[in-house]
VMD Tcl script that draws the C-alpha trace (Angstrom):
set ca {
  {-10.80 46.39 13.71}
  {-11.02 43.44 16.08}
  {-12.39 40.42 14.77}
  {-13.67 37.36 16.92}
  {-14.47 33.71 15.32}
  {-17.85 35.09 14.64}
  {-16.73 38.22 13.26}
  {-14.09 36.34 10.94}
  {-16.42 33.13 9.75}
  {-18.92 36.51 8.80}
  {-16.44 37.98 6.90}
  {-15.24 35.10 5.03}
  {-18.93 34.06 4.02}
  {-19.40 37.40 2.56}
  {-16.24 37.62 0.77}
  {-17.16 34.10 -0.61}
  {-20.62 34.94 -1.73}
  {-19.03 38.27 -3.57}
  {-16.60 35.87 -5.49}
  {-19.73 33.42 -6.26}
  {-21.79 36.34 -7.44}
  {-22.84 35.98 -11.24}
  {-21.82 38.50 -13.49}
  {-25.15 39.96 -13.87}
  {-27.67 40.18 -10.70}
  {-30.19 36.71 -10.88}
  {-28.24 35.35 -13.66}
  {-26.73 32.59 -13.47}
  {-22.92 32.48 -13.98}
  {-21.84 30.20 -17.17}
  {-20.20 27.05 -16.13}
  {-16.82 25.71 -17.46}
  {-16.37 22.05 -16.77}
  {-12.68 21.27 -17.62}
  {-11.99 17.19 -17.58}
  {-8.08 16.53 -16.80}
  {-6.35 17.99 -14.22}
  {-2.58 17.98 -15.95}
  {-0.66 20.76 -17.42}
  {-3.22 21.44 -19.96}
  {-6.27 20.66 -17.82}
  {-5.86 22.39 -14.45}
  {-3.65 25.66 -16.37}
  {-6.87 26.57 -18.16}
  {-9.25 25.86 -14.90}
  {-6.90 28.11 -13.05}
  {-7.06 31.12 -15.59}
  {-10.44 30.95 -15.78}
  {-11.47 31.36 -12.72}
  {-8.65 33.58 -11.79}
  {-8.68 35.94 -14.79}
  {-12.68 35.95 -14.98}
  {-12.56 37.33 -10.97}
  {-15.82 35.24 -10.17}
  {-17.79 35.54 -13.39}
  {-17.37 32.02 -14.65}
  {-18.10 28.79 -12.54}
  {-15.33 26.31 -12.93}
  {-14.96 22.90 -12.47}
  {-11.89 20.59 -12.63}
  {-12.48 16.64 -13.01}
  {-9.60 15.12 -11.71}
  {-9.41 11.30 -10.40}
  {-6.02 11.85 -8.65}
  {-5.69 13.98 -5.94}
  {-1.68 14.03 -6.44}
  {-0.28 15.08 -10.39}
  {3.08 13.42 -10.67}
  {4.58 15.11 -13.96}
  {5.64 13.07 -16.43}
  {8.23 15.62 -17.44}
  {11.55 15.36 -15.17}
  {10.85 11.34 -14.46}
  {13.49 10.91 -16.34}
  {15.90 12.83 -14.22}
  {14.10 11.05 -11.33}
  {15.15 8.07 -12.88}
  {18.59 9.10 -13.59}
  {19.05 10.50 -9.92}
  {18.97 13.87 -10.39}
  {15.12 15.12 -9.28}
  {13.60 13.77 -5.80}
  {10.35 11.62 -7.02}
  {8.14 13.55 -4.24}
  {9.38 16.91 -5.99}
  {7.27 15.41 -9.01}
  {3.96 15.37 -7.27}
  {1.92 19.08 -7.09}
  {-1.91 18.80 -5.41}
  {-4.48 21.22 -6.27}
  {-5.15 22.77 -3.30}
  {-4.15 26.14 -4.35}
  {-6.43 26.00 -7.69}
  {-9.03 25.26 -5.67}
  {-8.04 28.27 -3.25}
  {-8.36 30.20 -6.83}
  {-11.98 29.72 -7.08}
  {-12.12 26.13 -8.92}
  {-14.48 23.72 -7.69}
  {-12.48 20.48 -7.55}
  {-13.95 17.39 -7.98}
  {-11.77 14.05 -7.92}
  {-13.54 11.17 -9.78}
  {-13.47 9.91 -13.40}
  {-15.40 11.56 -16.00}
  {-16.56 8.56 -18.09}
  {-19.16 9.66 -20.42}
  {-20.05 12.76 -22.28}
  {-23.53 14.00 -23.18}
  {-22.88 16.62 -25.71}
  {-26.98 17.25 -27.00}
  {-27.76 17.84 -23.16}
  {-24.22 19.00 -22.51}
  {-23.19 17.53 -19.29}
  {-20.32 14.90 -17.96}
  {-21.27 11.75 -16.05}
  {-19.04 10.83 -12.93}
  {-17.69 7.52 -12.01}
  {-19.21 8.22 -8.36}
  {-22.61 8.79 -10.05}
  {-22.80 12.42 -10.32}
  {-23.55 14.62 -13.15}
  {-21.63 18.20 -13.96}
  {-23.53 20.16 -16.51}
  {-21.48 22.76 -18.65}
  {-22.22 25.95 -20.72}
  {-18.28 25.45 -22.38}
  {-16.42 22.16 -22.00}
  {-12.38 21.74 -21.62}
  {-11.24 17.99 -22.53}
  {-7.30 17.52 -21.87}
  {-7.26 13.91 -21.16}
  {-3.68 13.07 -21.77}
  {-3.11 10.10 -23.70}
  {-4.07 6.59 -23.56}
  {-2.35 3.38 -25.03}
  {-3.38 1.73 -28.33}
  {-4.76 -1.99 -27.58}
  {-2.33 -4.11 -29.87}
  {0.38 -2.12 -30.57}
  {3.10 -4.23 -28.87}
  {2.13 -7.70 -30.10}
  {2.80 -9.68 -26.56}
  {2.02 -6.70 -24.41}
  {-1.19 -4.81 -22.65}
  {-1.49 -2.82 -19.68}
  {-2.08 -6.19 -17.44}
  {1.51 -6.54 -18.28}
  {2.88 -3.19 -16.96}
  {4.48 -4.21 -13.98}
  {6.74 -6.56 -15.67}
  {7.20 -4.64 -18.83}
  {6.58 -1.04 -17.31}
  {5.74 1.78 -19.61}
  {6.43 4.28 -17.12}
  {5.04 7.19 -19.63}
  {2.25 8.47 -17.56}
  {2.73 10.11 -14.33}
  {2.81 7.90 -11.11}
  {4.29 4.66 -9.58}
  {5.88 3.40 -12.90}
  {8.23 5.46 -12.94}
  {8.88 4.32 -9.33}
  {8.83 0.83 -10.65}
  {11.22 1.20 -13.66}
  {13.87 3.00 -11.84}
  {13.84 0.10 -9.43}
  {14.32 -2.91 -12.19}
  {17.12 -0.61 -13.65}
  {18.89 -0.44 -10.21}
  {18.49 -4.24 -9.69}
  {19.77 -5.11 -13.41}
  {22.18 -7.87 -13.02}
  {25.94 -7.23 -13.82}
  {26.54 -7.00 -18.03}
  {22.26 -7.63 -18.00}
  {20.47 -5.73 -21.30}
  {17.97 -2.94 -20.44}
  {15.33 -2.61 -23.99}
  {13.15 0.23 -24.61}
  {10.59 -0.80 -27.18}
  {10.10 3.41 -28.63}
  {6.69 4.78 -29.83}
  {6.06 5.40 -33.42}
  {4.62 8.54 -33.61}
  {2.92 10.83 -32.83}
  {3.67 9.88 -28.90}
  {3.58 12.36 -25.80}
  {7.27 14.48 -25.35}
  {9.16 13.50 -28.59}
  {12.63 13.74 -26.96}
  {11.65 11.65 -23.93}
  {12.04 8.00 -24.59}
  {15.78 9.25 -26.03}
  {16.35 11.20 -22.86}
  {15.86 8.30 -20.84}
  {17.91 6.35 -22.53}
  {20.80 8.71 -21.56}
  {19.45 8.66 -18.04}
  {19.38 5.07 -17.84}
  {23.30 5.08 -19.14}
  {23.88 7.61 -16.43}
  {22.81 4.87 -13.76}
  {24.61 2.00 -15.30}
  {27.64 3.22 -15.91}
  {29.12 3.27 -12.47}
  {27.57 0.29 -10.88}
  {27.33 -1.67 -13.83}
  {29.64 -0.80 -16.41}
  {28.99 -4.02 -18.45}
  {25.52 -4.03 -19.09}
  {24.13 -3.28 -22.59}
  {21.32 -0.83 -23.74}
  {19.14 -1.79 -26.15}
  {16.57 0.54 -28.58}
  {14.15 -1.26 -30.74}
  {12.78 2.02 -32.71}
  {10.17 1.79 -35.47}
  {11.05 5.50 -36.84}
  {13.75 6.09 -39.63}
  {14.89 9.27 -36.95}
  {13.83 10.62 -33.76}
  {14.18 14.55 -32.29}
  {17.29 15.92 -31.01}
  {18.93 12.86 -32.84}
  {22.42 14.22 -33.35}
  {22.73 15.62 -29.97}
  {21.74 12.55 -28.15}
  {23.67 10.35 -30.08}
  {26.70 12.26 -30.03}
  {25.91 12.54 -26.20}
  {26.06 8.74 -26.30}
  {29.40 8.34 -27.57}
  {31.01 10.84 -25.30}
  {30.06 9.79 -21.64}
  {28.37 6.21 -22.69}
  {30.52 4.94 -25.37}
  {29.69 1.30 -26.69}
  {26.55 1.02 -24.20}
  {23.98 2.09 -26.78}
  {22.64 0.36 -29.51}
  {19.81 1.32 -31.67}
  {17.66 -1.00 -34.08}
  {15.85 1.06 -36.68}
  {13.23 0.10 -39.05}
  {15.75 -1.05 -41.66}
  {16.60 -3.76 -39.11}
  {12.92 -4.70 -37.90}
  {12.47 -2.03 -35.07}
  {9.16 -1.74 -36.98}
  {8.43 -5.95 -36.48}
  {8.48 -6.28 -32.89}
  {6.50 -8.84 -30.20}
  {7.52 -9.65 -26.12}
  {6.92 -12.17 -23.57}
  {7.04 -10.53 -20.44}
  {6.89 -14.04 -18.67}
  {10.29 -15.38 -20.45}
  {11.68 -11.72 -20.69}
  {11.85 -12.23 -24.34}
  {11.99 -9.51 -27.21}
  {11.26 -10.58 -31.01}
  {12.97 -8.54 -33.41}
  {12.10 -9.27 -36.88}
  {11.95 -13.04 -35.54}
  {15.19 -13.02 -33.80}
  {14.53 -13.49 -30.42}
  {16.79 -11.70 -27.49}
  {16.72 -12.11 -23.74}
  {16.69 -9.05 -21.84}
  {16.98 -8.26 -18.04}
  {14.41 -5.36 -18.36}
  {12.26 -4.27 -21.07}
  {10.53 -0.71 -21.08}
  {7.46 -0.86 -23.07}
  {6.29 2.69 -24.73}
  {3.31 1.57 -26.87}
  {1.99 3.72 -30.08}
  {-0.87 6.47 -28.52}
  {-4.27 7.84 -28.68}
  {-6.25 10.94 -27.33}
  {-7.64 9.71 -23.85}
  {-9.94 7.16 -23.45}
  {-12.83 10.21 -22.55}
  {-12.12 12.42 -25.97}
  {-13.33 8.96 -27.31}
  {-16.40 8.52 -25.56}
  {-17.30 11.51 -26.41}
  {-17.20 11.56 -30.41}
  {-14.49 13.51 -30.16}
  {-11.60 11.92 -31.78}
  {-11.06 10.68 -35.65}
  {-9.78 7.16 -36.98}
  {-6.44 7.62 -35.88}
  {-7.45 8.28 -32.30}
  {-6.86 12.15 -31.95}
  {-9.07 14.61 -31.21}
  {-8.79 16.89 -34.37}
  {-9.10 20.83 -33.53}
  {-9.13 24.09 -35.00}
  {-5.82 26.23 -35.21}
  {-7.28 29.42 -33.38}
  {-8.54 28.35 -30.59}
  {-8.27 24.51 -29.56}
  {-11.93 23.93 -30.50}
  {-13.20 20.56 -31.57}
  {-14.35 20.02 -35.01}
  {-16.82 17.59 -33.62}
  {-18.61 19.97 -31.41}
  {-18.43 23.64 -31.43}
  {-18.31 24.15 -27.36}
  {-16.28 21.47 -26.26}
  {-12.08 22.32 -26.63}
  {-9.92 19.53 -26.66}
  {-5.98 20.70 -25.96}
  {-2.56 19.19 -24.73}
  {-1.51 15.66 -26.03}
  {-4.69 14.57 -26.74}
  {-5.16 17.28 -29.60}
  {-4.32 16.74 -33.08}
  {-3.57 20.47 -33.90}
  {-0.75 20.56 -36.30}
  {3.08 21.41 -35.47}
  {3.46 21.72 -32.04}
  {5.01 18.68 -29.96}
  {2.79 16.78 -27.39}
  {4.90 18.25 -23.95}
  {3.56 20.04 -20.47}
  {5.00 23.09 -22.32}
  {2.55 22.99 -25.12}
  {-0.58 22.02 -23.08}
  {0.07 24.77 -20.67}
  {0.59 27.43 -23.78}
  {-2.66 26.29 -25.52}
  {-4.91 26.48 -22.12}
  {-3.85 30.01 -22.05}
  {-5.13 30.35 -25.28}
  {-8.23 28.29 -24.40}
  {-8.85 29.86 -21.36}
  {-8.84 33.92 -23.51}
  {-10.95 32.51 -25.89}
  {-13.78 30.78 -23.48}
  {-13.49 34.11 -21.06}
  {-14.24 36.19 -23.96}
  {-17.02 34.48 -25.24}
  {-18.58 33.81 -21.94}
  {-17.97 37.41 -20.46}
  {-17.34 39.66 -22.94}
  {-13.83 40.18 -22.15}
  {-11.28 41.06 -24.85}
  {-10.16 37.56 -27.32}
  {-6.26 37.94 -28.36}
  {-5.07 36.50 -31.11}
  {-3.55 32.53 -30.63}
  {0.26 32.66 -29.99}
  {1.69 29.62 -29.14}
  {5.12 28.47 -27.94}
  {7.00 25.26 -26.95}
  {10.23 24.05 -25.54}
  {11.69 21.00 -24.55}
  {15.06 20.37 -22.74}
  {16.69 17.03 -21.96}
  {19.41 16.37 -20.21}
  {21.97 13.93 -21.41}
  {24.71 13.28 -18.76}
  {25.68 15.72 -15.24}
  {25.44 19.27 -16.69}
  {24.91 18.49 -20.25}
  {21.34 20.15 -21.00}
  {20.46 20.43 -24.68}
  {16.64 22.02 -25.66}
  {14.67 22.35 -28.85}
  {12.08 24.80 -29.24}
  {9.69 26.76 -31.69}
  {7.05 29.84 -31.62}
  {3.69 28.88 -33.38}
  {0.76 30.79 -35.17}
  {-2.99 29.59 -35.75}
  {-2.44 28.91 -39.87}
  {-5.53 28.23 -42.01}
  {-5.82 24.79 -40.96}
  {-3.55 23.89 -38.61}
  {-1.02 25.40 -35.89}
  {1.87 26.51 -37.77}
  {5.72 27.09 -36.38}
  {6.41 30.54 -37.01}
  {10.24 30.11 -35.82}
  {12.35 27.67 -34.14}
  {15.75 26.60 -32.08}
  {17.76 23.78 -31.17}
  {20.94 23.20 -29.40}
  {24.02 22.23 -31.79}
  {26.45 19.57 -31.44}
  {29.88 20.72 -30.19}
  {28.65 23.23 -28.07}
  {31.02 23.96 -25.18}
  {30.49 22.64 -21.38}
  {29.49 25.94 -20.03}
  {26.89 26.68 -22.53}
  {25.24 22.78 -21.61}
  {25.57 23.51 -17.93}
  {23.73 26.64 -18.24}
  {21.12 25.08 -20.77}
  {20.28 22.28 -17.77}
  {19.94 25.32 -15.33}
  {17.57 26.83 -17.44}
  {15.51 23.62 -17.75}
  {15.21 23.30 -14.06}
  {14.37 27.42 -13.50}
  {11.76 26.06 -16.26}
  {10.31 23.10 -14.26}
  {9.78 25.55 -11.13}
  {8.18 27.95 -12.39}
  {5.95 26.08 -14.80}
  {4.57 24.44 -12.17}
  {4.04 27.43 -10.20}
  {2.47 28.85 -12.76}
  {-0.28 25.58 -13.26}
  {-0.72 24.59 -9.63}
  {-0.12 27.69 -8.23}
}
mol new
graphics top color blue
foreach p $ca { graphics top sphere $p radius 0.5 }
foreach p [lrange $ca 0 end-1] q [lrange $ca 1 end] { graphics top cylinder $p $q radius 0.2 }
display resetview
């Protein structure tokens, strides 16, 4: 059939009308609103729209037009990944039938079932998915708040903070000190701070070999500790020093104006200070009344449903769900469970038992990759690990290279799964 422009537009309009048609003639489609366009929220929106084949009216609320992943941002700082490769837009998600609204969600009225937007609009929902990621606990590191993030970057949310920290590291004076203030549990990406230490050491070793790396850590131990410490000794001997709570790592204060770090009252002069504060659920979760005294949003393990509101789910980093770490992989896995449950409840499709998984890869040096992961199921009160694995110390170089290559395949696969 030959189509002119008018015929093409008519056909496209008809196709759009078919996509938008409600499941039952004359009945409005159920409305699902997703707050947050990261690994959890974007996955949920895309799967809800695609798998329901137009039976659900799906809206994604996300202020940024380009999302930069936190995962692999350490590799960018280490020179293994391009910054632009971290960025992903929402065009393909919109093409899957999601109404993408670039605005801030500023309030949730749980009785009226509406979300208020920064631009003044209001969006109604039948089901609400809240996936806002993390915010920082005010006052967690005395002397630091977000107004000081240009002097002492956190680089623990997506965006230009990673570029700023990378520039500061590359421009350190010869023999200078990079200090990381590590976060207390729980926090986003448990191995993330220590992979960052590895990447900073990788940058400094050839260009500033007398530089020092100081970790001030409130935790007794950390994820993949033996693997990282083995790698630091092998690749960057004598460069990395860690001060744990036994020596004052939990008694920390900073002065961004003078670039000083006080550790249990002892003042250290540093050249770059990367402050990663204590964390909590993104602000909108708190405003919606979904968080507890610890600042996280408790959920039921089988469907990530908020324990505060039955028609709201909270997934990803903001949730308090049990054994799963806060990671992009976890959020993506949880979003698939959530989308299956919501679609089933609203359209009558089959709901499958919840199965979750996670793997976290870390790069220590060139072709020296390690990983940890697990499979999870819904327990009576929380998500529980049913099997796990971790790289071992002393592995041969070829296995470590394969692990690194595996991580690249995972990144390319997951961002395609999320953003299409």
